[in-house]
C-alpha positions as CSV (number, residue, x, y, z in Angstrom):
1,M,175.2,96.4,101.4
2,C,177.2,95.9,98.3
3,S,180.1,94.2,100.2
4,L,177.7,92.0,102.0
5,Y,175.9,90.9,98.8
6,F,179.3,90.4,97.1
7,I,180.4,88.0,100.0
8,A,177.1,86.2,100.2
9,L,176.8,85.6,96.3
10,T,180.5,84.6,95.7
11,T,181.4,82.5,98.8
12,P,179.9,78.9,99.3
13,M,177.9,78.9,102.4
14,T,180.0,75.9,103.7
15,E,183.1,78.1,103.8
16,I,181.3,80.9,105.6
17,F,179.9,78.4,108.2
18,D,183.6,77.0,108.5
19,L,184.9,80.7,109.0
20,L,182.2,81.3,111.6
21,R,183.3,78.2,113.5
22,K,186.9,79.3,113.4
23,L,185.9,82.7,114.6
24,R,184.3,80.9,117.6
25,V,180.8,81.8,117.0
26,P,178.7,79.4,119.2
27,A,177.8,76.2,117.7
28,V,174.2,76.7,118.3
29,L,174.1,79.8,116.1
30,I,176.0,78.2,113.3
31,D,173.6,75.1,113.4
32,L,170.7,77.5,113.4
33,A,172.0,79.4,110.5
34,M,172.7,76.2,108.6
35,L,169.2,74.8,109.0
36,T,167.6,78.0,108.2
37,Y,169.7,78.3,105.0
38,R,168.5,74.8,104.1
39,F,165.0,75.4,104.8
40,I,164.8,78.5,102.7
41,F,165.5,76.6,99.6
42,I,163.1,73.9,100.6
43,L,160.4,76.5,101.2
44,I,161.1,78.0,97.7
45,E,160.9,74.8,96.0
46,E,157.6,73.6,97.7
47,A,156.2,77.1,96.9
48,G,157.1,76.7,93.2
49,Q,155.6,73.3,93.0
50,I,152.3,74.2,94.5
51,Y,152.1,77.4,92.5
52,R,152.7,75.5,89.1
53,S,150.2,73.0,90.0
54,Q,147.8,75.8,90.8
55,V,148.5,77.5,87.6
56,M,148.0,74.2,85.6
57,R,144.5,73.9,87.3
58,L,143.6,77.5,86.3
59,G,143.6,78.7,89.9
60,Y,144.7,82.4,89.0
61,R,142.4,83.2,86.3
62,R,140.5,85.8,88.1
63,F,141.1,88.0,91.0
64,R,138.9,86.2,93.5
65,E,140.3,82.8,92.4
66,S,143.7,84.4,92.7
67,V,143.1,85.2,96.3
68,H,141.7,81.9,97.3
69,S,144.4,80.0,95.4
70,F,147.1,82.2,97.3
71,G,145.4,81.3,100.6
72,M,145.5,77.5,99.8
73,L,149.0,77.9,98.7
74,A,150.1,79.5,102.0
75,G,148.2,76.9,104.1
76,A,149.7,73.9,102.0
77,L,153.1,75.4,102.1
78,F,153.0,75.6,105.9
79,I,151.7,72.0,106.2
80,R,154.5,70.7,103.7
81,T,157.2,72.7,105.4
82,W,156.1,71.3,108.9
83,E,156.1,67.7,107.4
84,S,159.5,68.3,105.9
85,G,161.0,69.5,109.2
86,E,159.6,66.5,110.9
87,S,161.2,64.0,108.4
88,L,164.4,66.1,108.8
89,V,164.3,65.4,112.5
90,L,163.6,61.7,111.9
91,A,166.5,61.6,109.6
92,M,168.8,63.2,111.9
93,D,167.8,60.8,114.8
94,A,168.4,58.0,112.5
95,R,172.0,59.0,111.8
96,C,172.6,59.6,115.5
97,Y,172.5,63.3,115.6
98,D,174.3,64.5,118.8
99,G,173.4,68.2,118.8
100,R,176.0,69.4,116.3
101,L,175.8,69.4,112.6
102,G,179.0,68.7,110.9
103,I,180.8,71.3,108.7
104,P,182.5,69.8,105.7
105,G,185.8,71.6,106.7
106,E,186.1,69.8,110.0
107,T,188.2,66.8,110.5
108,R,187.6,64.2,113.2
109,P,190.4,61.9,114.7
110,V,189.9,58.3,113.6
111,S,189.6,55.9,116.6
112,V,191.8,52.9,117.1
113,H,188.6,50.5,116.9
114,A,187.5,52.1,113.6
115,L,191.0,51.8,112.0
116,A,191.2,48.2,113.2
117,G,187.8,47.3,112.0
118,G,188.4,48.7,108.7
119,L,191.6,47.1,108.2
120,L,190.1,43.7,109.2
121,Y,187.4,44.2,106.7
122,L,189.7,44.9,104.0
123,S,192.0,42.1,104.7
124,A,188.9,39.8,104.7
125,V,187.7,41.0,101.3
126,L,191.3,40.7,99.9
127,G,191.5,37.2,101.2
128,V,188.1,36.1,99.7
129,S,189.1,37.8,96.5
130,L,192.4,35.9,96.4
131,S,191.1,32.6,97.4
132,T,188.3,32.7,94.7
133,G,190.4,34.2,91.9
134,G,190.6,31.0,90.0
135,V,186.7,30.0,90.3
136,V,184.9,29.9,87.1
137,L,181.2,30.0,87.1
138,V,179.4,28.0,84.3
């Protein structure tokens, strides 16, 4: 357990996910682990925000209020987490999610069309900047 804690607390998760990819762990499991890791922190942050707002409204003064507030916290946390998941799916769809999450250690080859488009854009920007270099706005 100490070794597992040491690795988990000293190694960035992106490196662990990249190592799992290199060890040929199925991509579905890596993606699931990445999403789970992300949602753990979203869940903790949402619970903290709800709890702080309940404390400010004196929701934990007595035992009965504490039980009621905790039940409301659990319900609100479930709803907010669900909505956060829905917004994540919408964001992934908007970014043309193809079923695989990218790991920062991955490199993709550059296509000829993308390279030509980038060079064409840069040459157009250079041409416009050179042709308007002497223009003074009054």
